[in-house]
N, C-alpha and C positions, 0 to 999 in steps of 0.2 A: 512403352512396353520393350521389354530386356528382346534383346532380337534373337534371341535362339526360339523363342515366342512366333516370334513376325517368319522366322523361316520356316516353322514345323506349322503352322494352319497354311502356306502361301506352297509346300509343296506334299502338303497333303491334299486328298484327291477326293476333295466337298462334295459328290454331287447332287442337282441338284433337280430333286422330279419329276418324268417325264409331263405326271399329268399336271403339276403347277405348271411346270414349261407353258404343257397349249395351253391350258385354261387361261394362265395370267396372259399371256398372246392373242389370244379371242375376246378379250374383257371387250365389251363397248359402253360399259356405263364406267366413270372415271370412282364413282362411290367402292361398285365391283372391285376395279385394280386396286384401291386401295386399303381396299380390305385384305384380297391378298396380299398385296406387299407385306402387312402389318404380320400375316400365318409367316409367309416365306420368311422373314427378318427373324421373328421369331424363332422358328425352326433352328436355320443355322447360327446363330448367336447358341444357343443351349450344344448343337454339335460341335462350334466352335470351344465351349467351357470343355467338354466332354473329352473332348482333345486333348483339351491343358491342364486336363487333372483340376480342374474349379467349379465344376457344374452343383458344389453343397455350398456356392457361400452367397445364397441363397437371392443373388444381386442379378440370376438371371430369365426370373418372371417375373410379372405386370410391370412392366419397367418401359412399354410403350405407351400412351397413351392417344388415343386416335380420333381427329373429329368428328369422327363416323358415333359417337360416342353420345354427339350430343343428336343425332339423327340427321336426317336428309334434309329439312331447312339451314345449317352448317357450311353447306355450302357457301353458298352468298356471303357466309363471311367474313371475307382476306381478309380479318383483323389476326384470328382465327392458323395458327400452322394447321396442315398438314397432320402430323405429327408431331410430337415428342419424346424424346425420351432422357430417361428422367431416374430420378432413384424412387425404390421403392416403398410404403405402402402409393398408388393410388389413392388419388379423393376416389370414398367410392362413389359416390355418387354422379361418378362422370364426368364432372363439373373442370374444366381443364387447371392445370395447373399452372402459375404462376410463374411467365415469362425471366421471372426474378431467376431463375433454376433451371431448367434444365441443362445434362449433359451436350448432348448436341438436339440438334431441327431437323425433320426434314422437311423440303417441300416434293409432291407430287407434279409430274407434272399436267395437265388437262390434255386429255384425245382432244383430236383433233376433230372439229364443230364444222361441220356446211353452212353457209348459210342459209341451205332449206331447213332442215336440223333447227338453226337452236331452236326453235320451238317446245325444239321436248328436254329443253331446258327450265327446270323447274323453279321459275325464282319468287315465284306468289310468297314462296314462303320464309326467302329472305330480309331480311331487317333492314330499315331502311332508312338505319342508323349513318351518322359518318364514319367512311372508310378511310380508316390511314394512308398516306402517300409514299408513292411506290416509288423505286427508280429502277430502273432501266441501266441496264452500261455493259460492254462489250467487254468481256475479257476474256480472257487467253493469258495461259502462263502463271506466269505472278506479275503483276503490275499495282503501278496507284491509280485509283480508280476516285481522281479530281468530277466525274462528273456524279458521284454517290452522293455529294455533296445537295446537292440541290435537286428534289425533288420535283413530279412532273405537280403543275399548277390546272385547277380546276376551279368552276368559281359555284361550287356552294357553299352555304354558310358557315362560318369560319368559327370554330371553339377557340376564345382568350389562349386556353391552358393549353390546348395543342394536344388533347387527346382522347379515342373513343372511351366516353361513359365505362364499356363494359371491355376497354381492353382487361385482358387479368394482366397484373406485370405486378402483385403483390402490395398494394393500396391503395387503398381508395381517394377518386377525383371527387375535392371538392367543384360543387354547382353554386357554388357563392363566390365573392371576390375575398370573404376570406378565406384559410389554410386550415384543414383538417391533418390529426394527423396523419404523416406521408403521403399527404396530397398536393402535387408543387405547382407552386403559380407558376408559369413560364414567363420567359424573355420575347422576346421579339420569333427567335429560331422556332418557337411553337407555332407559330400564324402559320404552316403549311398547309395547304389544299388536301379538299383528299383526289381521291382518283378512282376507278375501275381497273381494276387490279392485272382484267387482259384488255386494257385499253390502248392502243392504234394509235397518236393521237394525227395520224398523217390519210387516217382512212373514213372515206363517207360513213361506213358503217362500224363509226367506232366500236361500238360497245357487242359487238357480235364477237363471238373467242374466233382465233385466230390460225390458220391452219398451219405444223410444225414441223419446220422446212430444216431441212438433214442437217444443214450450216449454219443452225443458230444457234448462237453461243447458253453456256447452259445461265445464265443466270438474265439472260433477254428474261422481259415481262415476269418477274418472281417477285415476292415474295421475302422470299429468304432473306437480304438487306436488310429487309423494316423490320424483323422480324427480331434477327442481333444485334439492332441497334437499341430496340427497347430492348435487349435482353442485357445489351450491359447497360442503360440507363437504369433499370430498374436497380442497380443495388455496387454501380460503378464497378464492375469487373473486364477485366481487363483483353478476354476476347472470344472471337466464340465458334465453336464448329457446327456447323450441318453441311444435309446433302441434300443437294438436287436428280431427282427419280422422272426422267423421261421416255418410259416404257422399263427397256430392260437397261436402260443409258445411268449410269451411277458416278454424280461424280460430287469432287469433294470440295467442300469451300472451308475459305478461314478468314477470316474477319478481325482486325483493331481498331484500332488509328488512326496507324500508318498505313497499312492498308490493306485491297484486300484478293485473296491467294483463290485464281480456284486451280486446281489439279488435272492432273490428265484421265480423261472419263474415260473409265471403262465397263464393258457387257457383263450383270451378273448371269445373264442367260449362258455363256460360258467361259465367264473365271468366278464361279457364288463363290471361292476362298477368301476371292479377295472383301466381299460385299461381307463374309462373315464377318472375315480383320477386323475390318473398316470396324461393324458393329461392335463389336468386344474388342478393340479399341477405348469406344466411346461410349460402354457400354461400363465398365472398371476406371474409369479416369475418376480420382479421386477432383477433393474441394480445390484445390493445388493446381492440376495439371488442367485444371478443365476451365479454368481462370479465371477464378472467385478469386476477388482485395481479399488478403489472408489478414491483412491489420481491421479485416471487420470480425468481429463474433457476436457473441450474447456475452450479458453483461454479468454471465450468472457464471461462466466458459471458464474452465481454464485450458480444457485440452489443447495441442495442437493442429490447425484450423483441417487436416486433413484426416486428422478421423470422425470428427462432425457433418453435420448436415446443414449445406448452405445457407447463407440468410436470404431467404426465402421477403422479408417485408426491412427495409432497415431504417424504420424508426422504433425506439428500444433498442436493437446493437449499440456495437462499441469500435470508436478507433480506436486501435492500440499501436500504439507507433514509441516501440525502445529509446533506448539514451544511443547515440551514437559516441561518435570520433567528435566528429565539430556540431551535435546538434544535443541542444536537450528533448526529454523523452514525451511526450504526449496522450494522456487517453482523454477521451469526450464520450458522451454518448448523445444519440442522432435522438431529438427530442420533433424534426420537422424537418418535410419536404422541400424546399426553396424555388428550385431548381433542378430540374432533371433536363436534356442535352436531346436533340432528336436529329442532331444531326451524327452522320455515321464514320464518314473517315476526319478529322479535327482540331477542331479544340474538345471539345465536348465535356461545356462546363459544368458542373453538378452544384451546387451549394446546399445549406443541411444548417437547421438550427441546430445548434449543439451545448449538452452541462461537461466543465470539466470534473471528470473521477478524482475524487480527492483520496486524498494516500488511508483514512481511513472505514474506504468504500461507501461512502455515499458520494450527491453530487453537487455541485454549486448551485444556488437558486441561482444568478444570473444566467441568462441566455446566452453564446457570443452566435457567428457565423463561420462556420468552415466550411472555403469553396476548394474539391480538387477536378486539375483540369490537365487539356495537355498541349501546350503552350510547341508553340518553334521552340528547336532547341537555338535556332540563330537571332530568334527577336532579343529586345530585355524585359526577364517579366513585370508582371507587375508591379511584387517588391522591389524589384530593380528603379520605376519607375516612379515611383511611391515615397521611395528613398532618397532618391535623387530631387524632388520636388520641395522632400522635408527640408531638405541641404542650402537648397537657397531658396525656398520661402520662407518669410517672418514668424515665428511662431503661431501670432496671433491665427493668421490664414488656413491654420494646420488641422485648426477643427473641424475644416470642410474638407476631408481624408480620408483617407478609412486608416486607420491601428492596427497591423498584427503584430500578434501575441508568440503564433506561435508560426516555421514557415518548414516543408518537408520534400525534398525533390526527387524519384526516382529516373534514372534512364534506363532501352529497353535491357542493360545489360542488368543492371540490377533488378530489373522483374523477371529477368530470363523467359521472352516473349518468343512462341515457337517459331517465327519468322527468322531469328536471326539462328540455327541449324539447318536454312532451306539449300544451303547451297554461297561459295563462295559467288552471284552471281545476284545474292540479295545479304548484303549489308544494310550497316548502319551509313555504310557510304551510298548507298543505293534508293535510298530512299529520304522523302521530307523529314528530318532528327526533329522528335518529339520526345519532351521529360516530362511524367507524371508531376504536375506540383501541386503541391496542398500550403496554402494560407487559410489561419487561425486570425481573428481579432474581433472586433466589438459587432455588435447586432442594430439593423439598424430596419429602421421602418419600408414601406413601397411610400412613393406618393402618393398614393388613395389612399393611404394610413396615417394622412396625415394630420386629422381632426378636424382643419380648420379651411376654408376659405382662405382668411389671414396666414398660417399655415403652410396652406400651399404655397402661396404665393411667395412668401421668402423664402422656403425651403427651395422653389428654384430661381428667385434671382440669389438665393449665395452662392448653386452651382453653376449659374451666369457668371459672375463677378472669380468663382473661383477658376472656373474657364480658362478665363480671360488674364488673370493674375499667370498661371501658371503658361501660358502660353508668350504673355510679354518677360513676366518675372525670369521665370522658371527651365523659358525656353523648351517646349513641350505639347504640343498639339494632338490633343484626346482622341478621335478619329474614328468614336464609336458610342453614337452619344443616342439613348433606346427611356424608355420609361425604364428600365427594369436598372441603371445606373445611374438614375439620380432618384437619389435615396433622406430620409426622413430622419433626424438625430432626435429623439426629445432629453434635452434633461431634468431635471429634478421640477424646474420648474415650466411655463405652459410655452414658451420660447421653443419655439426651435429649430433646425439650423438644418442650412440641405448637406449632402456631402456627397461628393461625386468623386462614385467609385466605379472598379473596373474600369484598373487604365492599363488593359496583356493588350492592344491593340494602338496603344500609343505612340506617334515619336516623337526623337531625338531634332530638332533643329538646329543644332549644334554640335551634330556627329557626323561626321563623313558617312563612318560606318553601321548605320542605323538607317541603312534597305528597305525598300516595305515596295517595291515593285510588285513583286510574285504575286499572283492575282487570288493567294491565298488572303492576301496582305488587307483586303480591299473587305471595308465591314458587309455586311449582310440584310441592318435591320432597313430595311423595305420598308414597311408603317415610316419611320421616321430621319432616312435618308432624304439628305439635300439630293435636288432632281437634280440637276448636272453628274451625281455618281449616281443613279438609275439605270443610264443608258450601259449597253454592252462592253462600248470603251468608255470609263466613267473619264473625269476630265482628276488632272491634281488635288489633293483633300486642299484645303484652307480655310482661313480657320471661319470664313461666310457660310459654311459648310455643319459648321458645325452649327455657326447661330442659326442655322434654317433647321438645324434638326433641333433646336430649340423652340422653334416654336408650332413645331407637325406636333414634340410631345403636350404642349397645350392645346392644338386641336387632339387630339387623339386621348386626351384627356377631359375637356368639354363633353368628348359623346358617350365614356364610356365611366368614369367614376360620382363614384357615391358615398362625398367627401363627411359627411352626417356619421355616415353608416360603417364608414371604411371600408367597402366594399369595389373594387369594378366588375363589369357588366364581361359573362363568361364568352360572348360570340360577338366580334364583328359586328357593327353599326352598319344596317346598311349603307350609309350614305359613303363608307369608308371602307366598305368591299371593292373597292380595284386597286385600293393598296395593295391588300393584299394576296389579289391575284393571283400578277407576275409581275416581271417587269414593265413590261408593257405598257402593262392597263396603269400599274404603276405611275408612271411616270405620265399615258396622258393623263388622266388624274391630279397630279403634282401641276403638269402647264395650266391644265383649268382652270387652278383654287388659284396659280400664284397668276394669272391676266388682269391688264389695264380694265377696271366696268366693276360694278356690282355682282354680278350673277355669281362668281369666286364666292364673295362673300356669306352672299346670299341662300348656299346650297346649307352651308356651314351653321348660318343662324337658325335657322331653323330646324337643327339637328338636336344641336345644346340642347343637354341638357340642365331645369331650370335653376337649378344652383348656377350655372356660368355662362348667366344671362352678363351678367356683370363684366364676368371677364374676357368676357367677346369683344364685349363696345370696348374695352377699360384695354386690350392688350392682344389679342388675336385676331383683330379689324387693323388697328391700325400696322400693326406687324405685317398682316399680308400683303395693303397696300405698299408698303416700305420694298418687299421683296419684288413686289410686281411691278416699279417704279422702277428699281431699279436691274428688272430683267430688261423692261422694255428702254430706260434709254441706254443699255451697253449695246441694245441688237440696233439700233437708230442707229448710233457711233461708227456701227461697224457699215452699216449699209451707206450710209453717207462719207464712208473711205477714211476715216474718224482717226485715229489715235488709240486703244481702248487701255483697259488694264482691266484683266480678268479677274486679277485676286481680290481686286472689294467692291467689283461693278461699277471703275472708273471713280472710287472715292463713296461713291453713294450708300454702299452695303459698308457699314463697319462696326464696333462695338460699338462706338461712339450714338452714332445715327441709332441700333441696334434700344440701344439706351433711353434716345431721346424718344424714339414713336414709343412706347411705353409711357413717357414722362419721369424717370427714376432717375436721377442723379447717381451718379457708380460713388463708391467709396471707392478714396486710392491709398487706404492705406499705410498711412503718415509717410509715401512716397515726396518727394517735392518735385509737381510738375510734372505727374503720371499723365494725367491724361490732353497732356501739351502736345506732345511729341507730334510731326507732321508726318510721317510715313505711319498712319494708325491702319490694325486691319477687322 
């Protein structure tokens, strides 16, 4: 907004009608409070438009979608925002607009409810579906909120794709292992647990709504960060703005991949002109100023991005990157969503299947992959790591590495993110630097799409040997293995090859400037993380930890994959539920499995799918025994005050012992004495 318009609204004596104020203050039911807030907001928005001579632009009516359009039963559906400020017209049937398109999201905090009055809440009409994770963080002023990375977890069954099937995000969720158009198959970051939006985990009566406190931070027990996360994940949005309304108090909140900013709260009972200003500014945002990616447009739309309605469905539209002085341009049409992030602050990697747009207006038949993410500016990019490996490794091994055809990177300044204008205390030097990086390359298949057990085993083995080759010759440690980055490349014939993907968490072992000491530099793939790394204060990351991740990937596959159908179960198997509940239960479960004795193996053996029983006997159980033996012998040496080596568990757990356990002779890649070194790892 122009400064003159801001000053005019703030200087104008906008009055909150006394009847509205009294009725609002006297509300004792949440639905009544919300209904009246929307009515007051609509009147204030119309008044601001009138004062600025803007009432005729047609956007000051029907731009508030209210959850109450769905009826009283919507009260328990915490995955739906209370109020969405969006583009007109609203859906005629009252259905919620997709979270891909809001201009702003409004959360109205519940009224205090005493324990005695809890039964007045009508929860019987609420859906009993999984609810999303909720973040709770103390936010005051403008801060980096690291706590917002980790959702609270409970112990309900988890959907592998990490999505409630009823969440409106502009895409339909596939309920099978294969993907439908626009349906993301999630990485481990999608394996988060549901939680009651108002649960206090330290309260014996955790499901009872808590009384509000005067000193309660705006985002305490708030779902607004969740909605912002989903909105940004829906179409690669750069940032989202929302309001937290606690009776009369209003707090403007800003979210992007760098930080969360909560601005000074105000009372619209005392300063209704401020609420009018906030609503007007939010309502008049065009696509660019509402944080939408201006590189994403509809296929046949040649208008400037600020002149069009935002993209509500990423499948079908086109990413268009013009040529620059340092990079060639490219355009590609999105055909499917491979992965959406569910983290707020952090890398937030998004992956798509795309087709190249050709000069004649058509698109290529071949599908390739396009990945967008926000890695730390201080880290070596995925592109740099792979380029370095290709320089160091012989060409015949490079088939197991990704191949990038197009890259592009943007800084916060390039994108003109709003937090850059928050003042001298909030500059690029006061927050963890990030860049928005995009890479396009050959599209690969997921492990469960290998097509056969033979192909699955070959792809997994290729990744094991590539991992060791990269460590031994390339001097690079991957550090972030999961089912999402062991890929399968299928050439013209039936011979599958494994591809080791996603190197943006890798560490150069021969560079002193590659420091991975910050908390974010620790991987977070709970189901696949090594036992040592699940602890709150994990050990240094060694090669044996990557070997252990490869073991857990096998276990995971044996309980979830149908290789013939090319599908993966969409919910976590009950046997492995503790792997994804929280770090404590994950550590306890892994400790039990990797203990000497038959019980751990028996637990897994009884749960594996029929097609994986042979693999269990051939690979999974021998590897489990190897890890159990290595841990036991190491702890015994510690107990008897013997010299120890944690890097390889005293030489018991190395690449050679790993391969020997599965009775596979490693390739030597034509390198003399490749496996003869005494200092194996």
